N, C-alpha and C positions, 0 to 999 in steps of 0.2 A: 408092374413094375413099378415105381415110385420115382420121382423127374423132381427134387430142388428147381424150379428156376426163379432170377432176380434181374432185376432190371439192374444200371447203370446208368450216373449219365455220367462222362462228362465234365468239367466247364469251360470247353468249348461245345457243349451244344448237343453234342453226340447222345441220343441214348441206344443199348447193349442191351437184347434178350441172353445170358446167356441158362446152360441148362448143366447141369448135373446128376451125373442117373443116381441108380442104389450103384454101392459098392464099385462104382467111379471114385479116384480120385480127386481128382483137376475138374472145372467145372470145362464145358467148350462155347465160343460164342452161335449162333442161333446168327445164319444168315436173311438173305433178302433186305427186307427192310427191320428183321431184326438189330443188323448190327447197322451202326454207326448212320442213326441216324437223323440228321435232326429239324422231319416234324414233326410235332412230338401226336397232335394224328393222328394219321399213318402210325406213324412207331404204334402207339396204341391202342391202334382198328387193326394189326398185325397182332401184334401181344394177346389179342381178343381169338382170334384162327385160333391161332397156336396153342390154347386152352384146351379149347373148343371140340378139338381135331385131337390134344394127348385124350380127352375127358371122354371121346366117343371109342378110340383106340382102347379103355378097357382102363387103362396106367391110371393111379393115384397124384396128386404133386403136388407140391407147393409153391406160392407165390411171394416172392418178398419186388416189392415197387422200392424203386430211390429213395428222400430223402430229399422232400419237394426245401429245397434253397432262394431263399425272398435276399 
């Protein structure tokens, strides 16, 4: 199965990863450290783990990070 992952960063600094499985119309926010996380390092560590687990489970995926706002 193919899964699309996308990072969103709210103006308040909250990081959230959403996933949309093939055939689904709407993405769903992931939970735990992947939802509403203000700590970027912990968030991206959790993202790396999620992507590694997805790959290990035999799924293909695309990943889109939020643009950097300076």
